[in-house]
N, CA, C and O of each residue as an XYZ file, in Angstrom:
972
protein
N     125.394    109.434     66.962
C     124.642    109.797     68.159
C     123.497    108.806     68.369
O     122.778    108.465     67.429
N     123.340    108.357     69.593
C     122.297    107.374     69.872
C     120.929    107.989     69.715
O     120.708    109.140     70.093
N     120.025    107.239     69.166
C     118.655    107.712     68.997
C     117.929    107.628     70.310
O     118.339    106.885     71.202
N     116.827    108.399     70.450
C     116.027    108.300     71.672
C     115.602    106.868     71.969
O     115.516    106.459     73.126
N     115.329    106.093     70.876
C     114.892    104.718     71.071
C     115.986    103.880     71.711
O     115.717    103.051     72.581
N     117.276    104.109     71.258
C     118.372    103.310     71.780
C     118.720    103.675     73.211
O     119.290    102.861     73.938
N     118.375    104.923     73.634
C     118.687    105.353     74.981
C     117.617    104.930     75.993
O     117.800    105.085     77.201
N     116.522    104.407     75.499
C     115.425    104.047     76.379
C     115.850    102.913     77.313
O     116.505    101.959     76.893
N     115.470    103.033     78.573
C     115.828    102.006     79.564
C     115.168    100.680     79.212
O     114.077    100.664     78.642
N     115.812     99.578     79.542
C     115.218     98.267     79.285
C     113.848     98.152     79.950
O     113.624     98.669     81.045
N     112.950     97.472     79.270
C     111.596     97.320     79.804
C     111.633     96.505     81.089
O     112.324     95.489     81.173
N     110.887     96.956     82.085
C     110.798     96.218     83.333
C     109.833     95.051     83.175
O     108.933     95.109     82.337
N     110.000     93.999     83.960
C     109.110     92.845     83.847
C     107.676     93.224     84.181
O     107.414     94.165     84.931
N     106.767     92.469     83.606
C     105.352     92.702     83.887
C     105.068     92.413     85.370
O     105.713     91.556     85.974
N     104.105     93.130     85.945
C     103.870     92.988     87.395
C     103.072     91.759     87.801
O     102.888     91.515     88.994
N     102.591     90.973     86.828
C     101.714     89.847     87.190
C     102.390     88.895     88.169
O     101.769     88.448     89.134
N     103.670     88.583     87.921
C     104.372     87.667     88.813
C     104.572     88.290     90.189
O     104.489     87.597     91.203
N     104.838     89.600     90.229
C     104.963     90.302     91.507
C     103.650     90.221     92.277
O     103.652     89.958     93.480
N     102.542     90.443     91.600
C     101.232     90.359     92.263
C     100.989     88.960     92.821
O     100.468     88.797     93.924
N     101.381     87.945     92.031
C     101.167     86.567     92.464
C     101.967     86.276     93.735
O     101.468     85.641     94.664
N     103.216     86.752     93.760
C     104.047     86.507     94.933
C     103.569     87.311     96.130
O     103.602     86.823     97.259
N     103.128     88.534     95.893
C     102.600     89.350     96.985
C     101.294     88.780     97.523
O     101.009     88.857     98.718
N     100.516     88.214     96.624
C      99.174     87.783     97.001
C      98.214     88.951     97.011
O      97.206     88.923     97.717
N      98.516     89.976     96.234
C      97.666     91.171     96.173
C      97.864     91.867     94.838
O      98.963     91.856     94.283
N      96.806     92.471     94.323
C      96.877     93.243     93.084
C      96.899     94.726     93.432
O      96.234     95.166     94.370
N      97.670     95.489     92.666
C      97.761     96.933     92.877
C      97.480     97.610     91.542
O      98.005     97.188     90.512
N      96.672     98.638     91.550
C      96.326     99.315     90.311
C      97.568     99.961     89.692
O      98.499    100.320     90.414
N      97.593    100.114     88.352
C      98.811    100.574     87.669
C      99.404    101.868     88.211
O     100.613    101.954     88.427
N      98.557    102.882     88.435
C      99.084    104.154     88.916
C      99.690    104.059     90.308
O     100.753    104.623     90.569
N      99.012    103.345     91.200
C      99.521    103.193     92.563
C     100.787    102.357     92.579
O     101.715    102.635     93.339
N     100.825    101.326     91.734
C     102.007    100.478     91.660
C     103.217    101.265     91.160
O     104.308    101.156     91.720
N     103.022    102.050     90.116
C     104.125    102.847     89.575
C     104.689    103.786     90.634
O     105.904    103.948     90.750
N     103.808    104.393     91.395
C     104.251    105.293     92.460
C     105.011    104.520     93.535
O     106.042    104.987     94.019
N     104.513    103.347     93.912
C     105.152    102.553     94.964
C     106.552    102.098     94.571
O     107.401    101.868     95.432
N     106.789    101.969     93.267
C     108.072    101.457     92.784
C     109.035    102.556     92.353
O     110.127    102.259     91.866
N     108.651    103.817     92.522
C     109.487    104.930     92.059
C     110.400    105.449     93.162
O     109.962    106.160     94.067
N     111.667    105.085     93.072
C     112.671    105.565     94.016
C     113.010    107.022     93.695
O     112.874    107.466     92.554
N     113.451    107.755     94.712
C     113.721    109.178     94.510
C     114.816    109.427     93.473
O     114.824    110.476     92.829
N     115.741    108.478     93.303
C     116.805    108.659     92.318
C     116.229    108.683     90.905
O     116.696    109.445     90.058
N     115.228    107.861     90.647
C     114.554    107.852     89.345
C     113.752    109.135     89.169
O     113.783    109.756     88.106
N     113.040    109.525     90.211
C     112.216    110.736     90.139
C     113.064    111.962     89.845
O     112.668    112.818     89.054
N     114.229    112.051     90.476
C     115.121    113.202     90.273
C     115.594    113.271     88.835
O     115.659    114.358     88.261
N     115.925    112.140     88.242
C     116.428    112.122     86.871
C     115.337    112.348     85.833
O     115.633    112.565     84.658
N     114.102    112.301     86.252
C     112.993    112.453     85.313
C     112.118    113.649     85.658
O     110.892    113.602     85.555
N     112.777    114.709     86.067
C     112.078    115.985     86.227
C     111.292    116.147     87.503
O     110.357    116.946     87.555
N     111.652    115.404     88.540
C     110.964    115.580     89.813
C     109.622    114.896     89.900
O     108.663    115.477     90.410
N     109.534    113.680     89.413
C     108.303    112.908     89.527
C     107.980    112.626     90.995
O     108.873    112.686     91.840
N     106.737    112.324     91.308
C     106.417    111.895     92.676
C     107.167    110.601     93.011
O     107.358    109.752     92.140
N     107.586    110.451     94.254
C     108.327    109.258     94.682
C     107.446    108.369     95.549
O     106.295    108.692     95.844
N     108.019    107.245     95.945
C     107.268    106.296     96.786
C     107.362    106.610     98.276
O     106.914    105.811     99.098
N     107.932    107.751     98.640
C     108.209    108.012    100.051
C     106.952    108.209    100.890
O     106.930    107.824    102.059
N     105.907    108.800    100.318
C     104.658    108.950    101.081
C     104.008    107.581    101.316
O     103.504    107.306    102.405
N     104.024    106.726    100.286
C     103.478    105.382    100.461
C     104.322    104.580    101.446
O     103.791    103.783    102.219
N     105.626    104.789    101.418
C     106.507    104.132    102.384
C     106.142    104.543    103.813
O     106.087    103.705    104.713
N     105.897    105.826    104.009
C     105.498    106.340    105.323
C     104.209    105.671    105.791
O     104.093    105.271    106.949
N     103.258    105.557    104.896
C     101.986    104.919    105.225
C     102.188    103.437    105.529
O     101.680    102.918    106.523
N     102.935    102.768    104.658
C     103.167    101.336    104.842
C     103.899    101.019    106.124
O     103.618    100.008    106.769
N     104.840    101.875    106.503
C     105.576    101.680    107.754
C     104.625    101.705    108.945
O     104.754    100.899    109.867
N     103.678    102.627    108.923
C     102.709    102.723    110.025
C     101.800    101.504    110.077
O     101.526    100.973    111.153
N     101.329    101.057    108.907
C     100.485     99.865    108.851
C     101.260     98.647    109.353
O     100.744     97.856    110.143
N     102.485     98.506    108.895
C     103.335     97.391    109.297
C     103.523     97.350    110.808
O     103.353     96.304    111.434
N     103.873     98.488    111.387
C     104.094     98.542    112.828
C     102.857     98.180    113.611
O     102.936     97.451    114.600
N     101.701     98.689    113.176
C     100.453     98.396    113.885
C     100.110     96.909    113.810
O      99.765     96.299    114.823
N     100.204     96.324    112.613
C      99.799     94.927    112.437
C     100.713     93.991    113.220
O     100.235     93.061    113.870
N     102.011     94.225    113.164
C     102.947     93.375    113.895
C     102.734     93.519    115.400
O     102.748     92.526    116.128
N     102.537     94.751    115.866
C     102.296     94.973    117.289
C     101.020     94.285    117.746
O     101.001     93.649    118.800
N      99.967     94.404    116.973
C      98.697     93.770    117.303
C      98.843     92.253    117.383
O      98.318     91.612    118.293
N      99.563     91.693    116.416
C      99.779     90.235    116.421
C     100.581     89.801    117.641
O     100.221     88.830    118.307
N     101.652     90.504    117.935
C     102.491     90.143    119.078
C     101.701     90.200    120.386
O     101.811     89.308    121.227
N     100.912     91.250    120.546
C     100.135     91.406    121.780
C      99.172     90.242    121.972
O      99.001     89.747    123.086
N      98.538     89.802    120.871
C      97.558     88.720    120.970
C      98.219     87.350    121.055
O      97.730     86.469    121.762
N      99.326     87.162    120.341
C      99.926     85.830    120.235
C     100.843     85.485    121.397
O     101.086     84.308    121.665
N     101.354     86.495    122.089
C     102.294     86.248    123.183
C     101.805     86.961    124.456
O     102.405     87.945    124.887
N     100.721     86.462    125.051
C     100.114     87.162    126.198
C     100.993     87.202    127.442
O     100.765     88.023    128.330
N     101.987     86.336    127.518
C     102.812     86.288    128.720
C     104.146     87.015    128.581
O     104.899     87.119    129.550
N     104.443     87.515    127.392
C     105.724     88.200    127.196
C     105.667     89.620    127.749
O     104.681     90.327    127.539
N     106.720     90.045    128.456
C     106.759     91.439    128.930
C     107.014     92.410    127.782
O     107.390     92.019    126.678
N     106.797     93.671    128.078
C     106.905     94.717    127.047
C     108.249     94.704    126.347
O     108.306     94.858    125.127
N     109.342     94.522    127.096
C     110.666     94.552    126.487
C     110.847     93.468    125.448
O     111.408     93.724    124.382
N     110.380     92.251    125.737
C     110.494     91.154    124.786
C     109.621     91.382    123.557
O     110.023     91.079    122.434
N     108.433     91.915    123.778
C     107.566     92.238    122.643
C     108.235     93.258    121.731
O     108.209     93.119    120.508
N     108.827     94.273    122.327
C     109.484     95.321    121.543
C     110.657     94.766    120.755
O     110.866     95.158    119.607
N     111.426     93.864    121.347
C     112.573     93.289    120.651
C     112.125     92.439    119.466
O     112.736     92.487    118.398
N     111.079     91.678    119.651
C     110.575     90.856    118.541
C     110.038     91.727    117.418
O     110.268     91.449    116.241
N     109.334     92.762    117.780
C     108.826     93.675    116.746
C     109.980     94.315    115.983
O     109.962     94.372    114.753
N     110.982     94.795    116.715
C     112.126     95.443    116.068
C     112.820     94.490    115.109
O     113.297     94.908    114.054
N     112.879     93.208    115.467
C     113.564     92.237    114.617
C     112.870     92.068    113.275
O     113.533     92.017    112.240
N     111.537     91.982    113.278
C     110.839     91.662    112.024
C     110.499     92.890    111.186
O     110.161     92.751    110.011
N     110.578     94.080    111.759
C     110.345     95.283    110.948
C     111.664     95.968    110.611
O     111.666     97.089    110.102
N     112.780     95.310    110.888
C     114.094     95.888    110.600
C     114.339     95.930    109.097
O     113.690     95.221    108.328
N     115.280     96.769    108.695
C     115.650     96.862    107.281
C     116.092     95.508    106.752
O     115.709     95.116    105.649
N     116.893     94.791    107.528
C     117.392     93.485    107.091
C     116.246     92.509    106.855
O     116.225     91.803    105.847
N     115.293     92.469    107.784
C     114.178     91.528    107.655
C     113.297     91.875    106.462
O     112.925     90.994    105.687
N     112.964     93.143    106.312
C     112.098     93.542    105.197
C     112.785     93.348    103.857
O     112.131     93.007    102.872
N     114.103     93.560    103.804
C     114.841     93.312    102.564
C     114.790     91.831    102.204
O     114.697     91.471    101.030
N     114.853     90.982    103.220
C     114.757     89.542    102.970
C     113.404     89.197    102.359
O     113.326     88.409    101.416
N     112.346     89.783    102.895
C     111.010     89.555    102.341
C     110.939     90.065    100.908
O     110.415     89.384    100.026
N     111.469     91.272    100.678
C     111.417     91.869     99.347
C     112.146     91.002     98.321
O     111.698     90.887     97.180
N     113.252     90.398     98.713
C     113.975     89.513     97.786
C     113.145     88.271     97.477
O     113.113     87.818     96.333
N     112.480     87.723     98.479
C     111.651     86.544     98.251
C     110.532     86.847     97.260
O     110.168     86.009     96.436
N     110.002     88.043     97.356
C     108.891     88.437     96.498
C     109.375     88.854     95.105
O     108.601     88.836     94.148
N     110.637     89.224     94.992
C     111.181     89.663     93.712
C     110.973     91.131     93.436
O     110.766     91.524     92.288
N     111.025     91.955     94.480
C     110.767     93.385     94.327
C     111.856     94.086     93.518
O     111.565     94.994     92.740
N     113.104     93.670     93.698
C     114.225     94.399     93.128
C     114.144     94.636     91.636
O     114.486     95.721     91.166
N     113.701     93.653     90.886
C     113.671     93.793     89.433
C     112.581     94.750     88.955
O     112.548     95.125     87.783
N     111.700     95.141     89.856
C     110.609     96.041     89.474
C     110.840     97.489     89.901
O     110.148     98.381     89.409
N     111.785     97.751     90.798
C     111.988     99.106     91.312
C     112.500    100.027     90.205
O     113.364     99.647     89.415
N     111.961    101.227     90.163
C     112.425    102.224     89.186
C     113.521    103.058     89.844
O     113.263    103.839     90.759
N     114.754    102.875     89.356
C     115.919    103.519     89.939
C     116.594    104.446     88.946
O     116.478    104.272     87.733
N     117.304    105.442     89.481
C     118.110    106.307     88.649
C     119.339    105.582     88.145
O     119.645    104.472     88.580
N     120.038    106.219     87.227
C     121.205    105.600     86.598
C     122.276    105.235     87.619
O     122.840    104.142     87.570
N     122.554    106.143     88.537
C     123.590    105.894     89.519
C     123.259    104.728     90.424
O     124.114    103.881     90.680
N     122.028    104.669     90.914
C     121.622    103.571     91.785
C     121.612    102.247     91.027
O     121.973    101.208     91.580
N     121.203    102.288     89.774
C     121.216    101.065     88.969
C     122.632    100.552     88.798
O     122.887     99.352     88.895
N     123.555    101.479     88.540
C     124.951    101.106     88.299
C     125.588    100.505     89.545
O     126.432     99.615     89.444
N     125.189    100.986     90.720
C     125.805    100.520     91.965
C     125.005     99.416     92.658
O     125.205     99.154     93.844
N     124.105     98.773     91.922
C     123.377     97.639     92.477
C     122.256     98.005     93.418
O     121.961     97.264     94.356
N     121.627     99.143     93.179
C     120.553     99.589     94.065
C     119.397     98.626     94.168
O     118.707     98.596     95.187
N     119.169     97.833     93.128
C     118.046     96.896     93.145
C     118.230     95.778     94.157
O     117.293     95.026     94.428
N     119.440     95.661     94.726
C     119.667     94.640     95.746
C     120.158     95.240     97.057
O     120.664     94.516     97.914
N     120.016     96.560     97.226
C     120.405     97.185     98.491
C     119.313     96.984     99.527
O     118.132     97.179     99.243
N     119.712     96.595    100.721
C     118.724     96.343    101.780
C     117.807     97.535    102.000
O     116.592     97.373    102.122
N     118.390     98.745    102.053
C     117.587     99.926    102.374
C     116.531    100.193    101.315
O     115.387    100.507    101.643
N     116.903    100.072    100.054
C     115.954    100.326     98.965
C     114.880     99.251     98.926
O     113.702     99.557     98.745
N     115.276     98.001     99.093
C     114.298     96.914     99.070
C     113.305     97.039    100.228
O     112.100     96.869    100.042
N     113.818     97.334    101.414
C     112.935     97.451    102.583
C     111.964     98.612    102.410
O     110.769     98.468    102.669
N     112.473     99.760    101.973
C     111.610    100.924    101.787
C     110.551    100.664    100.723
O     109.403    101.083    100.872
N     110.931     99.977     99.655
C     109.975     99.695     98.585
C     108.906     98.723     99.051
O     107.738     98.857     98.684
N     109.300     97.744     99.857
C     108.281     96.816    100.366
C     107.279     97.543    101.253
O     106.080     97.274    101.188
N     107.766     98.465    102.084
C     106.841     99.262    102.893
C     105.917    100.085    101.999
O     104.734    100.244    102.301
N     106.456    100.604    100.903
C     105.625    101.371     99.970
C     104.553    100.479     99.339
O     103.434    100.930     99.093
N     104.889     99.230     99.080
C     103.896     98.298     98.527
C     102.795     98.000     99.539
O     101.630     97.858     99.167
N     103.161     97.905    100.817
C     102.131     97.752    101.856
C     101.205     98.967    101.825
O      99.983     98.830    101.879
N     101.802    100.158    101.737
C     101.002    101.378    101.642
C     100.123    101.391    100.414
O      98.984    101.856    100.463
N     100.646    100.881     99.308
C      99.871    100.851     98.064
C      98.659     99.937     98.186
O      97.571    100.271     97.716
N      98.850     98.780     98.818
C      97.717     97.866     99.023
C      96.675     98.515     99.927
O      95.473     98.359     99.713
N      97.143     99.241    100.937
C      96.216     99.954    101.826
C      95.399    100.981    101.034
O      94.181    101.064    101.192
N      96.067    101.751    100.191
C      95.382    102.783     99.404
C      94.357    102.167     98.458
O      93.243    102.674     98.326
N      94.736    101.072     97.799
C      93.852    100.467     96.803
C      92.737     99.616     97.409
O      91.622     99.590     96.887
N      93.032     98.923     98.506
C      92.098     97.906     98.995
C      91.727     98.024    100.467
O      90.860     97.291    100.943
N      92.368     98.934    101.195
C      91.986     99.155    102.571
C      92.833     98.406    103.587
O      93.755     97.667    103.242
N      92.489     98.621    104.856
C      93.291     98.127    105.969
C      93.316     96.602    106.050
O      94.358     96.028    106.368
N      92.208     95.940    105.774
C      92.153     94.486    105.895
C      93.108     93.817    104.920
O      93.821     92.883    105.287
N      93.124     94.293    103.676
C      94.014     93.711    102.670
C      95.471     93.994    103.002
O      96.329     93.129    102.825
N      95.754     95.201    103.483
C      97.131     95.534    103.852
C      97.596     94.690    105.026
O      98.738     94.230    105.050
N      96.712     94.483    106.005
C      97.053     93.643    107.145
C      97.306     92.202    106.708
O      98.206     91.538    107.223
N      96.506     91.724    105.754
C      96.696     90.360    105.249
C      98.064     90.217    104.585
O      98.716     89.180    104.709
N      98.491     91.256    103.884
C      99.813     91.239    103.251
C     100.918     91.122    104.295
O     101.866     90.356    104.124
N     100.789     91.885    105.377
C     101.780     91.829    106.458
C     101.766     90.454    107.118
O     102.824     89.891    107.397
N     100.593     89.918    107.366
C     100.493     88.590    107.985
C     101.075     87.511    107.065
O     101.641     86.524    107.536
N     100.934     87.704    105.777
C     101.416     86.704    104.823
C     102.937     86.689    104.733
O     103.548     85.626    104.623
N     103.541     87.861    104.780
C     104.973     87.943    104.470
C     105.883     88.324    105.639
O     107.049     87.929    105.652
N     105.390     89.070    106.607
C     106.260     89.576    107.676
C     106.066     88.815    108.978
O     107.045     88.429    109.616
N     104.838     88.595    109.379
C     104.583     87.907    110.649
C     105.278     86.543    110.725
O     105.776     86.193    111.794
N     105.336     85.753    109.636
C     106.037     84.462    109.726
C     107.504     84.579    110.125
O     108.090     83.600    110.585
N     108.107     85.748    109.961
C     109.504     85.923    110.367
C     109.684     85.735    111.861
O     110.787     85.445    112.324
N     108.610     85.898    112.619
C     108.690     85.724    114.070
C     109.047     84.296    114.464
O     109.456     84.046    115.597
N     108.893     83.359    113.533
C     109.228     81.964    113.823
C     110.616     81.599    113.328
O     110.996     80.430    113.384
N     111.381     82.567    112.845
C     112.735     82.308    112.353
C     113.740     82.690    113.437
O     114.084     83.864    113.570
N     114.212     81.722    114.209
C     115.125     82.031    115.323
C     116.378     82.763    114.896
O     116.875     83.621    115.625
N     116.900     82.431    113.706
C     118.143     83.073    113.253
C     117.951     84.576    113.098
O     118.839     85.355    113.446
N     116.806     84.985    112.581
C     116.556     86.412    112.394
C     116.440     87.112    113.744
O     117.007     88.186    113.942
N     115.711     86.505    114.662
C     115.564     87.098    115.986
C     116.916     87.201    116.681
O     117.197     88.175    117.378
N     117.730     86.205    116.486
C     119.054     86.206    117.109
C     119.912     87.326    116.523
O     120.560     88.065    117.263
N     119.916     87.450    115.194
C     120.734     88.465    114.530
C     120.316     89.876    114.917
O     121.158     90.770    115.000
N     119.040     90.081    115.152
C     118.513     91.432    115.322
C     118.390     91.866    116.780
O     117.966     92.987    117.060
N     118.754     90.996    117.697
C     118.562     91.302    119.113
C     119.874     91.702    119.771
O     120.916     91.102    119.509
N     119.820     92.715    120.622
C     120.975     93.127    121.426
C     121.009     92.237    122.666
O     120.453     92.585    123.708
N     121.669     91.083    122.541
C     121.615     90.085    123.599
C     122.325     90.537    124.862
O     121.944     90.106    125.951
N     123.329     91.378    124.767
C     123.989     91.869    125.983
C     123.018     92.672    126.833
O     123.023     92.571    128.059
N     122.181     93.475    126.173
C     121.166     94.233    126.905
C     120.119     93.303    127.495
O     119.689     93.486    128.634
N     119.706     92.298    126.717
C     118.728     91.325    127.217
C     119.246     90.654    128.486
O     118.531     90.546    129.482
N     120.504     90.203    128.437
C     121.101     89.530    129.587
C     121.190     90.468    130.786
O     120.825     90.097    131.902
N     121.676     91.685    130.551
C     121.851     92.635    131.651
C     120.519     92.981    132.307
O     120.418     93.017    133.533
N     119.488     93.236    131.483
C     118.181     93.606    132.028
C     117.559     92.448    132.809
O     116.982     92.651    133.877
N     117.682     91.233    132.269
C     117.094     90.074    132.954
C     117.812     89.799    134.271
O     117.172     89.507    135.281
N     119.140     89.890    134.260
C     119.903     89.645    135.486
C     119.548     90.664    136.561
O     119.413     90.321    137.736
N     119.399     91.917    136.151
C     119.043     92.962    137.115
C     117.626     92.765    137.638
O     117.364     92.945    138.828
N     116.710     92.391    136.739
C     115.304     92.224    137.134
C     115.141     91.102    138.152
O     114.298     91.178    139.045
N     115.962     90.054    138.007
C     115.845     88.891    138.895
C     116.861     88.911    140.035
O     116.898     87.988    140.848
N     117.689     89.964    140.100
C     118.698     90.015    141.147
C     119.651     88.841    141.090
O     120.004     88.265    142.119
N     120.077     88.480    139.855
C     120.872     87.269    139.658
C     122.356     87.460    139.930
O     123.117     86.492    139.895
N     122.780     88.684    140.198
C     124.197     88.909    140.457
C     124.878     89.588    139.290
O     124.250     89.822    138.257
N     126.161     89.908    139.440
C     126.876     90.661    138.405
C     127.035     89.881    137.102
O     127.233     88.666    137.104
N     126.942     90.611    135.990
C     127.155     90.037    134.657
C     128.594     90.331    134.251
O     129.005     91.490    134.200
N     129.350     89.291    133.965
C     130.767     89.445    133.622
C     131.074     88.668    132.349
O     130.586     87.553    132.160
N     131.887     89.264    131.474
C     132.364     88.571    130.284
C     133.869     88.340    130.458
O     134.661     89.279    130.375
N     134.247     87.106    130.697
C     135.648     86.766    130.876
C     136.280     86.569    129.500
O     135.806     85.758    128.704
N     137.351     87.315    129.222
C     137.977     87.314    127.908
C     139.300     86.556    127.940
O     140.129     86.759    128.827
N     139.479     85.681    126.955
C     140.724     84.940    126.792
C     141.218     85.132    125.365
O     140.508     84.792    124.418
N     142.423     85.671    125.193
C     142.996     85.876    123.867
C     143.509     84.551    123.315
O     144.095     83.741    124.034
N     143.275     84.350    122.018
C     143.729     83.132    121.356
C     144.351     83.491    120.018
O     144.118     84.581    119.496
N     145.143     82.580    119.459
C     145.687     82.777    118.131
C     146.898     83.674    118.107
O     147.275     84.234    119.136
N     147.527     83.825    116.929
C     148.740     84.648    116.787
C     148.433     86.131    116.939
O     147.293     86.566    116.783
N     149.484     86.902    117.248
C     149.293     88.335    117.489
C     148.798     89.070    116.252
O     148.065     90.051    116.373
N     149.185     88.611    115.063
C     148.772     89.306    113.843
C     147.339     88.969    113.426
O     146.757     89.644    112.577
N     146.778     87.922    114.028
C     145.396     87.538    113.709
C     144.727     87.004    114.977
O     144.400     85.821    115.068
N     144.530     87.895    115.953
C     144.020     87.422    117.249
C     142.554     86.997    117.191
O     141.767     87.483    116.379
N     142.229     86.082    118.074
C     140.850     85.660    118.295
C     140.598     85.768    119.790
O     141.515     85.663    120.605
N     139.346     85.977    120.126
C     139.019     86.175    121.532
C     137.850     85.276    121.919
O     136.831     85.218    121.230
N     138.023     84.574    123.043
C     136.934     83.778    123.593
C     136.330     84.551    124.766
O     137.030     84.923    125.708
N     135.049     84.779    124.693
C     134.322     85.437    125.785
C     133.417     84.413    126.455
O     132.723     83.654    125.779
N     133.423     84.394    127.765
C     132.541     83.509    128.516
C     131.634     84.355    129.389
O     132.099     85.145    130.210
N     130.335     84.179    129.202
C     129.345     84.917    129.985
C     129.156     84.244    131.333
O     128.859     83.051    131.407
N     129.330     85.016    132.397
C     129.008     84.527    133.739
C     128.041     85.497    134.396
O     128.181     86.715    134.276
N     127.074     84.949    135.079
C     126.101     85.753    135.818
C     126.057     85.204    137.237
O     125.754     84.032    137.459
N     126.363     86.074    138.190
C     126.401     85.620    139.576
C     127.439     84.543    139.806
O     127.271     83.684    140.671
N     128.524     84.587    139.024
C     129.593     83.608    139.191
C     129.392     82.306    138.452
O     130.269     81.443    138.495
N     128.258     82.127    137.769
C     127.983     80.889    137.043
C     128.119     81.127    135.545
O     127.590     82.108    135.021
N     128.829     80.230    134.847
C     129.024     80.363    133.397
C     127.793     79.865    132.644
O     127.216     78.832    132.983
N     127.403     80.621    131.614
C     126.216     80.248    130.840
C     126.493     80.025    129.361
O     125.743     79.311    128.694
N     127.539     80.614    128.848
C     127.805     80.429    127.429
C     129.105     81.095    127.041
O     129.556     82.027    127.707
N     129.716     80.618    125.952
C     130.951     81.225    125.472
C     130.952     81.240    123.960
O     130.211     80.499    123.313
N     131.801     82.103    123.400
C     131.902     82.228    121.954
C     133.260     82.805    121.592
O     133.900     83.483    122.395
N     133.687     82.521    120.363
C     134.966     83.013    119.864
C     134.707     83.906    118.656
O     133.910     83.571    117.780
N     135.404     85.066    118.623
C     135.251     85.995    117.507
C     136.543     86.781    117.326
O     137.477     86.671    118.121
N     136.570     87.579    116.256
C     137.768     88.339    115.939
C     137.945     89.602    116.753
O     139.010     90.216    116.701
N     136.933     90.009    117.505
C     137.045     91.169    118.380
C     136.417     90.840    119.721
O     135.561     89.961    119.827
N     136.853     91.558    120.740
C     136.303     91.320    122.071
C     134.812     91.625    122.110
O     134.039     90.870    122.698
N     134.402     92.737    121.481
C     132.990     93.128    121.520
C     132.108     92.087    120.849
O     131.047     91.735    121.364
N     132.560     91.588    119.677
C     131.749     90.598    118.980
C     131.697     89.299    119.773
O     130.655     88.645    119.829
N     132.810     88.923    120.383
C     132.817     87.707    121.196
C     131.843     87.837    122.363
O     131.151     86.877    122.703
N     131.787     89.020    122.977
C     130.852     89.235    124.081
C     129.407     89.149    123.598
O     128.562     88.533    124.247
N     129.131     89.777    122.446
C     127.758     89.726    121.911
C     127.347     88.287    121.606
O     126.227     87.871    121.905
N     128.285     87.523    120.998
C     127.968     86.136    120.656
C     127.822     85.272    121.906
O     126.985     84.370    121.945
N     128.629     85.545    122.922
C     128.522     84.780    124.172
C     127.188     85.057    124.859
O     126.579     84.154    125.433
N     126.741     86.298    124.797
C     125.437     86.639    125.383
C     124.311     85.900    124.669
O     123.400     85.370    125.306
N     124.383     85.870    123.323
C     123.366     85.157    122.551
C     123.414     83.660    122.841
O     122.376     83.011    122.965
N     124.621     83.121    122.947
C     124.788     81.689    123.203
C     124.291     81.318    124.599
O     123.678     80.267    124.791
N     124.560     82.188    125.567
C     124.216     81.863    126.938
C     122.797     82.190    127.353
O     122.332     81.721    128.392
N     122.094     82.997    126.546
C     120.767     83.448    126.967
C     119.771     82.320    127.220
O     119.079     82.371    128.237
N     119.650     81.298    126.359
C     118.649     80.258    126.644
C     118.844     79.604    128.008
O     117.877     79.386    128.738
N     120.105     79.287    128.356
C     120.362     78.650    129.660
C     120.085     79.619    130.805
O     119.548     79.231    131.843
N     120.453     80.875    130.607
C     120.195     81.869    131.650
C     118.694     82.083    131.828
O     118.202     82.163    132.954
N     117.981     82.173    130.727
C     116.524     82.364    130.798
C     115.873     81.216    131.549
O     114.983     81.424    132.373
N     116.326     79.998    131.256
C     115.758     78.823    131.949
C     116.078     78.884    133.443
O     115.231     78.575    134.280
N     117.302     79.284    133.766
C     117.703     79.358    135.180
C     116.888     80.423    135.921
O     116.475     80.214    137.062
N     116.666     81.543    135.275
C     115.933     82.621    135.925
C     114.460     82.270    136.103
O     113.803     82.756    137.024
N     113.946     81.420    135.209
C     112.531     81.049    135.297
C     112.290     79.878    136.239
O     111.144     79.530    136.525
N     113.377     79.268    136.725
C     113.235     78.065    137.541
C     112.828     78.369    138.968
O     112.620     79.529    139.326
N     112.712     77.331    139.787
C     112.325     77.498    141.205
C     113.275     78.430    141.935
O     114.494     78.306    141.821
N     112.716     79.346    142.669
C     113.532     80.261    143.439
C     114.078     81.433    142.673
O     114.825     82.244    143.221
N     113.701     81.539    141.362
C     114.202     82.644    140.549
C     113.550     83.934    140.972
O     113.840     84.987    140.405
């Protein structure tokens, strides 16, 4: 029979490197709480989880990003501001930040989550990063928490690939075309490839003019990609003389 010592979970890495990457120090008790996933808490007699800190961090994150967007992009309409905010506070974006910081190796997970790779799941990483924002707020106040968001999340606004991945470009195109009276939005579909492995080319046309095309394995994905591909040219056309 295994001894209690042999059953003990492997020691987690010291937090010094995590603090260095975060650019913030968190007191031991607050840090432990921020890193405690509910799966770990359940297996250890109902310990407190990081969910309250996550709730707090989510609110701080939303406020700081919104404040930055409002000040940094004075000419953007509300819809564009909202789309940019949604992109950088998304689960995918926050998980990317958490991986850069090395959060996964520090999260306290239950046996099942550990076995299934919970330390690299987007949802767990994103939630834990929000909890760390909350932890910095609790320990050091709003200014320090805002600095953490500015250090790690706000720079995502300059990553075009992330904004592209996180934006519903078909909605962007439809709303812009309607706002400017640019004419009907149509996606012309052309089937390509063999029947057992079809590919579809979608071409975005607005008011009878083609703006972009893309090929994908489904009609819906081809339309989404064509909208993303065609948006820069459409945006320029709508902003031009007589738009």
